[in-house]
Biotite code that builds the C-alpha atoms (Angstrom):
import biotite.structure as struc

atoms = struc.array([
    struc.Atom([12.355, 14.649, 4.127], chain_id="A", res_id=1, res_name="MET", atom_name="CA", element="C"),
    struc.Atom([8.866, 16.534, 4.088], chain_id="A", res_id=2, res_name="PRO", atom_name="CA", element="C"),
    struc.Atom([5.566, 14.769, 4.806], chain_id="A", res_id=3, res_name="LEU", atom_name="CA", element="C"),
    struc.Atom([4.449, 14.977, 1.276], chain_id="A", res_id=4, res_name="ASP", atom_name="CA", element="C"),
    struc.Atom([7.076, 13.829, -0.391], chain_id="A", res_id=5, res_name="GLU", atom_name="CA", element="C"),
    struc.Atom([7.613, 10.794, 1.928], chain_id="A", res_id=6, res_name="LEU", atom_name="CA", element="C"),
    struc.Atom([4.097, 9.673, 1.006], chain_id="A", res_id=7, res_name="VAL", atom_name="CA", element="C"),
    struc.Atom([4.461, 10.392, -2.783], chain_id="A", res_id=8, res_name="LYS", atom_name="CA", element="C"),
    struc.Atom([7.499, 8.367, -2.515], chain_id="A", res_id=9, res_name="LYS", atom_name="CA", element="C"),
    struc.Atom([5.701, 5.905, -0.560], chain_id="A", res_id=10, res_name="LEU", atom_name="CA", element="C"),
    struc.Atom([2.769, 5.551, -2.973], chain_id="A", res_id=11, res_name="ASN", atom_name="CA", element="C"),
    struc.Atom([5.220, 5.155, -6.101], chain_id="A", res_id=12, res_name="ARG", atom_name="CA", element="C"),
    struc.Atom([6.592, 1.993, -4.282], chain_id="A", res_id=13, res_name="LYS", atom_name="CA", element="C"),
    struc.Atom([3.344, 0.313, -3.543], chain_id="A", res_id=14, res_name="LEU", atom_name="CA", element="C"),
    struc.Atom([2.003, 1.064, -7.056], chain_id="A", res_id=15, res_name="GLN", atom_name="CA", element="C"),
    struc.Atom([4.945, -1.437, -8.217], chain_id="A", res_id=16, res_name="GLY", atom_name="CA", element="C"),
    struc.Atom([4.355, -3.731, -5.769], chain_id="A", res_id=17, res_name="TYR", atom_name="CA", element="C"),
    struc.Atom([0.295, -3.775, -6.529], chain_id="A", res_id=18, res_name="TYR", atom_name="CA", element="C"),
    struc.Atom([1.228, -3.741, -10.274], chain_id="A", res_id=19, res_name="ARG", atom_name="CA", element="C"),
    struc.Atom([3.409, -6.797, -9.727], chain_id="A", res_id=20, res_name="TYR", atom_name="CA", element="C"),
    struc.Atom([1.554, -9.053, -7.478], chain_id="A", res_id=21, res_name="TYR", atom_name="CA", element="C"),
    struc.Atom([-2.206, -7.344, -8.030], chain_id="A", res_id=22, res_name="GLY", atom_name="CA", element="C"),
    struc.Atom([-3.322, -11.049, -9.229], chain_id="A", res_id=23, res_name="ILE", atom_name="CA", element="C"),
    struc.Atom([-6.736, -12.471, -8.887], chain_id="A", res_id=24, res_name="THR", atom_name="CA", element="C"),
    struc.Atom([-7.301, -14.107, -5.064], chain_id="A", res_id=25, res_name="ASP", atom_name="CA", element="C"),
    struc.Atom([-4.276, -11.756, -4.004], chain_id="A", res_id=26, res_name="ASN", atom_name="CA", element="C"),
    struc.Atom([-6.665, -9.410, -2.420], chain_id="A", res_id=27, res_name="SER", atom_name="CA", element="C"),
    struc.Atom([-6.314, -10.436, 1.187], chain_id="A", res_id=28, res_name="ALA", atom_name="CA", element="C"),
    struc.Atom([-2.440, -10.505, 1.169], chain_id="A", res_id=29, res_name="SER", atom_name="CA", element="C"),
    struc.Atom([-2.525, -6.993, -0.316], chain_id="A", res_id=30, res_name="LEU", atom_name="CA", element="C"),
    struc.Atom([-4.779, -5.804, 2.298], chain_id="A", res_id=31, res_name="ASN", atom_name="CA", element="C"),
    struc.Atom([-2.376, -7.387, 5.029], chain_id="A", res_id=32, res_name="LYS", atom_name="CA", element="C"),
    struc.Atom([0.493, -5.747, 3.341], chain_id="A", res_id=33, res_name="PHE", atom_name="CA", element="C"),
    struc.Atom([-1.062, -2.222, 3.035], chain_id="A", res_id=34, res_name="ARG", atom_name="CA", element="C"),
    struc.Atom([-1.784, -2.206, 6.753], chain_id="A", res_id=35, res_name="ASP", atom_name="CA", element="C"),
    struc.Atom([1.869, -2.823, 7.323], chain_id="A", res_id=36, res_name="CYS", atom_name="CA", element="C"),
    struc.Atom([2.944, -0.209, 5.773], chain_id="A", res_id=37, res_name="VAL", atom_name="CA", element="C"),
    struc.Atom([0.486, 1.707, 7.447], chain_id="A", res_id=38, res_name="LYS", atom_name="CA", element="C"),
    struc.Atom([1.737, 0.597, 10.883], chain_id="A", res_id=39, res_name="ARG", atom_name="CA", element="C"),
    struc.Atom([5.281, 1.187, 9.713], chain_id="A", res_id=40, res_name="ARG", atom_name="CA", element="C"),
    struc.Atom([4.551, 4.503, 8.758], chain_id="A", res_id=41, res_name="LEU", atom_name="CA", element="C"),
    struc.Atom([3.228, 5.249, 12.027], chain_id="A", res_id=42, res_name="TYR", atom_name="CA", element="C"),
    struc.Atom([6.243, 4.215, 13.651], chain_id="A", res_id=43, res_name="LYS", atom_name="CA", element="C"),
    struc.Atom([8.673, 6.240, 11.440], chain_id="A", res_id=44, res_name="THR", atom_name="CA", element="C"),
    struc.Atom([6.752, 9.501, 11.910], chain_id="A", res_id=45, res_name="LEU", atom_name="CA", element="C"),
    struc.Atom([6.651, 8.810, 15.479], chain_id="A", res_id=46, res_name="ASN", atom_name="CA", element="C"),
    struc.Atom([10.118, 8.517, 15.364], chain_id="A", res_id=47, res_name="ARG", atom_name="CA", element="C"),
    struc.Atom([10.730, 12.000, 13.866], chain_id="A", res_id=48, res_name="ARG", atom_name="CA", element="C"),
    struc.Atom([11.074, 13.420, 17.270], chain_id="A", res_id=49, res_name="SER", atom_name="CA", element="C"),
    struc.Atom([11.811, 12.867, 20.934], chain_id="A", res_id=50, res_name="GLN", atom_name="CA", element="C"),
    struc.Atom([8.398, 12.506, 21.939], chain_id="A", res_id=51, res_name="ARG", atom_name="CA", element="C"),
    struc.Atom([5.764, 10.707, 20.609], chain_id="A", res_id=52, res_name="LYS", atom_name="CA", element="C"),
    struc.Atom([4.292, 12.823, 17.518], chain_id="A", res_id=53, res_name="SER", atom_name="CA", element="C"),
    struc.Atom([1.311, 11.076, 16.690], chain_id="A", res_id=54, res_name="PHE", atom_name="CA", element="C"),
    struc.Atom([-1.374, 8.765, 18.026], chain_id="A", res_id=55, res_name="ASN", atom_name="CA", element="C"),
    struc.Atom([-3.545, 6.954, 15.958], chain_id="A", res_id=56, res_name="TRP", atom_name="CA", element="C"),
    struc.Atom([-6.598, 9.286, 15.764], chain_id="A", res_id=57, res_name="GLU", atom_name="CA", element="C"),
    struc.Atom([-4.268, 12.112, 14.493], chain_id="A", res_id=58, res_name="GLU", atom_name="CA", element="C"),
    struc.Atom([-2.520, 9.533, 12.278], chain_id="A", res_id=59, res_name="PHE", atom_name="CA", element="C"),
    struc.Atom([-5.892, 8.345, 10.983], chain_id="A", res_id=60, res_name="TYR", atom_name="CA", element="C"),
    struc.Atom([-6.881, 12.328, 10.265], chain_id="A", res_id=61, res_name="LYS", atom_name="CA", element="C"),
    struc.Atom([-3.266, 12.903, 8.839], chain_id="A", res_id=62, res_name="LEU", atom_name="CA", element="C"),
    struc.Atom([-4.129, 9.987, 6.245], chain_id="A", res_id=63, res_name="SER", atom_name="CA", element="C"),
    struc.Atom([-7.379, 11.625, 5.001], chain_id="A", res_id=64, res_name="LYS", atom_name="CA", element="C"),
    struc.Atom([-5.179, 14.148, 3.786], chain_id="A", res_id=65, res_name="VAL", atom_name="CA", element="C"),
    struc.Atom([-2.213, 12.282, 2.414], chain_id="A", res_id=66, res_name="TYR", atom_name="CA", element="C"),
    struc.Atom([-3.980, 9.240, 1.068], chain_id="A", res_id=67, res_name="LYS", atom_name="CA", element="C"),
    struc.Atom([-1.950, 6.034, 0.769], chain_id="A", res_id=68, res_name="ILE", atom_name="CA", element="C"),
    struc.Atom([-2.661, 3.994, -1.991], chain_id="A", res_id=69, res_name="GLN", atom_name="CA", element="C"),
    struc.Atom([-4.786, 1.496, -2.396], chain_id="A", res_id=70, res_name="ASN", atom_name="CA", element="C"),
    struc.Atom([-4.627, -2.220, -4.038], chain_id="A", res_id=71, res_name="TYR", atom_name="CA", element="C"),
    struc.Atom([-5.969, -2.869, -7.108], chain_id="A", res_id=72, res_name="LYS", atom_name="CA", element="C"),
    struc.Atom([-6.068, -6.180, -9.095], chain_id="A", res_id=73, res_name="ILE", atom_name="CA", element="C"),
    struc.Atom([-4.484, -5.799, -12.205], chain_id="A", res_id=74, res_name="TYR", atom_name="CA", element="C"),
    struc.Atom([-4.056, -9.022, -13.532], chain_id="A", res_id=75, res_name="VAL", atom_name="CA", element="C"),
    struc.Atom([-7.421, -11.757, -13.732], chain_id="A", res_id=76, res_name="ASN", atom_name="CA", element="C"),
    struc.Atom([-5.881, -15.176, -14.046], chain_id="A", res_id=77, res_name="ILE", atom_name="CA", element="C"),
    struc.Atom([-9.305, -16.556, -15.034], chain_id="A", res_id=78, res_name="PHE", atom_name="CA", element="C"),
    struc.Atom([-9.716, -14.321, -18.034], chain_id="A", res_id=79, res_name="GLU", atom_name="CA", element="C"),
    struc.Atom([-6.159, -15.525, -19.189], chain_id="A", res_id=80, res_name="LEU", atom_name="CA", element="C"),
    struc.Atom([-7.176, -18.866, -19.325], chain_id="A", res_id=81, res_name="ARG", atom_name="CA", element="C"),
    struc.Atom([-8.589, -18.782, -22.731], chain_id="A", res_id=82, res_name="GLN", atom_name="CA", element="C"),
    struc.Atom([-5.249, -17.066, -24.376], chain_id="A", res_id=83, res_name="GLU", atom_name="CA", element="C"),
    struc.Atom([-2.760, -19.663, -22.903], chain_id="A", res_id=84, res_name="ILE", atom_name="CA", element="C"),
    struc.Atom([-5.073, -22.519, -22.998], chain_id="A", res_id=85, res_name="SER", atom_name="CA", element="C"),
    struc.Atom([-1.967, -24.250, -24.943], chain_id="A", res_id=86, res_name="TYR", atom_name="CA", element="C"),
    struc.Atom([-0.027, -23.844, -21.605], chain_id="A", res_id=87, res_name="ILE", atom_name="CA", element="C"),
    struc.Atom([-2.869, -25.504, -19.099], chain_id="A", res_id=88, res_name="LEU", atom_name="CA", element="C"),
])
């Protein structure tokens, strides 16, 4: 699979994950998950050939060209309290 297509699909998956888990006070976990995805992508790209394709410096240069989506907080649970005060 070409690299641009791989990163495009990965970003779609990450966007769905961030939309589901992107709530207030979950940013540390989202950041940790993003770092794990980056490490996994690095390992996957190095398995594409018989020899090591990338080192970390080259991977960071590549990640500036093919940007991996950053997390975003989509739901602020503190603003929802007024709307659903009958539940709380």
